[in-house]
N, C-alpha and C positions, 0 to 999 in steps of 0.2 A: 270356403272361398268368399264368404260374406265379408264386408268391411275392408275391401282392398284399398290400398293407398292410391292416390290420384295417379301417380306415375305408372302403377300397374294397370289401372283402368285404361290409361292412354295406350299402353302397350297392347292390351287385349283388343282395344278398338283398332289399332294399327293393323295387327295381323289377322284380326277377324275379317276385315274388309279387303286387305291386300296380303294374302298369304305369301310369306317370304319365298322368293324365287319364281312366283307365278308370272311375273312380268316378262320372263324370258321366253315364253311361248304364248303368243297371241293368236296363233292359227288354229289351235285345237281346243276343244272344250275341256275345261278343268275337270279332272276326274277320269278322263279316258286314258287308255294305255298310251296312245300317241302323245298326249300331253305330258305324261310322266316321263316317257322315253326322251322327249326333247329337252325337258328340264334337266334330266340327268346328263344327257349328252353335253349340253351347254356348260353345266357346272364343272364337269371333270375334264372336258376337252378344250374349252375356250377360256372360261372364267378362272378356274383354279386347277390347272392340270397337276399341280403339286400335291393336291389333297390326298389321293389314294396312298401315296408314299408316306407323307408326314402323319396322317391320321391312322395309318396301319389298319385299314378295314379288314384285312385277311389274317390279322395276328391273333385274334381272340376266340378262336374256335373252342366251344365248350364253356366259355366264361359267361357269368351272369353280368350283363351290361345294361346300365341305365343311361338314357339320354335325357338331360335336363333341357327342356325347350326343343321338342322334336320337330316343330314346324310341320311341314308336309311329309316328313319321314324320309327325305331323300338320303341323308347320311345313315340313318338308322337301318334302312333297308340294305345298305352295303355291308354293315356289320352282321346283319342277319344272314345274308348270302355267304359271308365268311364263316358262318357256323356259330356265332354268338347267340345266347339266349337273351332276347332283347325286351326291355321295358322302356316305354317312352312316356314322359309326362310333359304337359304344356299348360300354360295359363289360359289358353284360348280354346274354347269348345270346338270351334271350327277346325282348328289344327288337329285335334284328337280325332274328329270325324274323318278328315281327309286321310290321315295316317292309317287309321284302321281300315278304311276302304282300300287304300293303296296296297297294304300288306295282303289283304284278301285277294285283290286283283292279280297279284304276282305269286300267290300261293305260299306266302311266307308267314311264319308264326311270330307273334309278339303280344305283349300286354301293354295297354294304354290307359292312362287316367289323367283327369284334370287335377292339376296340383300347382302349388307355388314353390319355386325353387329355393326360397328362403326357409321353407318349412317342409322338408321332404317327409312324406308319410310312410317311412320305412324304418325298420329296426336298425340299430347300429350294426355295422359289419355285415350288411346284406348283399353287397355287390363286389365283384372282382374288378370291374371297370366302371367309371363314371365319365361320360363324355358330354361336352356342352360346347357348341360352336356359335359364337356371336350372340349370346343370350345374356350372360351374367353382367355385362356392362349396361344392360337396360334396366336392371333392378336396383332399387334404392340401396339395399344393404348387400353390396357385392361381397364384402368380406364375410358377412354372415352366411351367404350362400356357399362360399368356399369352405367354411367350417362345416357346413352340412354335408358337402361332398366328402370331406375327410371323415366325418362321422359314419356315413353309410358304407364306406369302403372297408373291406376286410384288411387285416395286416398284409402288407406286400401288394395290396391292390393299387391300381393305376388310375390316375385322373388325367384326362386329355381335354384341355379347356382352351378355347380361343377367345381373346379379348381384342378390342381395337387398340392400335399402337399409337401412342402419343408422338413418338419421334419418327413419324412417317411423312412421306411426300404429301399424301392426301391431307393430313391434318395441317401441316405448316403452309403448304401452298394453297390448297383449295379453301380450307376453313379460315386460317389466320390471315394469309396475305390477300388472296383474291376476294373473298367475301367480307372478312372482317375489316381489313384496311382499305383496299382499293374499292370495295363495294360499300364502304362507309357504315357497315353494320355496327362496328364498335362505337362510332360516333352517335349512333342511334340508341346506344345504351345496351346493346345485346352482347352477352358474353359468348365465348367460343362454344360453351355447352348449349346455349340457346340456339346458336346458328346450326349446330349439328342436329338438334332436335327437329329443325325445319327441313334439312336437306339430305341427311345421311341415308335414311331408309326410304325406299321407293314408296310413294303415297299418291293416291288419287283424292285424298281428303286431308283433314287438318288435325290428325290425332296428336302429332308431335310427341313421340315417345322420348323418355329419358335416354340420353346417350353419354357414355363416359369413355375416356381413353386412358391408357396406362403405359408407362415406360417399362423397360426391362427391370430396372431396379424396383419399381413399384410392384410388379407382379411377383418378384422374388420375396418381397415383404409379405404380400398377400398369402403366399404359399409357404410361409415360414414354418408351419406345423408339419410339413412333409419332410421326409428324411433325404429325398433325392429329387432334385428339380432340374429339368432341362428346358431351356427357353430358346425358341426359334422364331424368326421373323420371315414372313412370306406375303404374297399377294400384291403384285404390281402388274399392271397391264401396259403394253407399249404406248397405247394412245394417251396414257397419263403423262408421258414425257413430251407430248406435243411435238413441236418442231425439232426438238433435240433427238427424237427417236432414231432417225437415219444415221446419226453420228455415234450411236451406242452399239457396240458389238454385242453378240450373244453372251459372251463370257462376262462382260461388264454388266449387262442387264441382269444376269443371274446374281451377281454380287449386290446390285442395287436392290433386288427383290429381298435379299437376306439382310439388308441393313435398313432400308426406308420403306419396306412394305407396310401395308395397312393392317395386317393381322399379326399379333404376337401369340404364339402357340406354346402352351405350357404342358409338358408331360411330367407328372409328379408321382412318385411312389410313396405310399404311406409307410 
């Protein structure tokens, strides 16, 4: 892990100080069962109720599953509860420590190690499933990371990867229009990528991790070495629609989620 690129060092600083998802429970001490229960409730009930269905937490019983960038282990624990044999890696030592503690607290089994997603420390064809949610768009060589995912998957194995969506309401309204144009960030010489590094991930400090976005066409190119690729879009909250929200029916909102949501989810078979 020596000699990490600056982008990776900033990412490690970001999630070492502000574990992803921890901001959703300020009432309980980090590491307690009450804290983890609230983080999980918020994630799957309020923030992203689509996740259990799309990520298929219960589908992989008996499978060897790797998560690249396990964070606090929230999703990985769902796969373990579904019967998968779980391995989690992360660039951040604190994330590995939290995930190991969390699995022990809930009586779940798993293997955890510090590792870089661009250079997976596993033999080829080691896993049935590789999962990564909101991680590979933060690493400099996203394409190289996806090639590594392909390498460690067995034939017929499944990759489930979430990247940020370029053609989303969040990108075009929040980043480009509101901050870039109306907030004069572009006039100050900042690119959309620089704006995202300042505002996308929750932070109490100034790590500014690398953040990238991808269109559906771009993700299909990234996953071109896979034989079967399904692309879905999700993740929109009503408060993002602001004053238009009361005018949008539930059925229309569901269609908007699937077209201009912030997450593009790729399910690819090797």
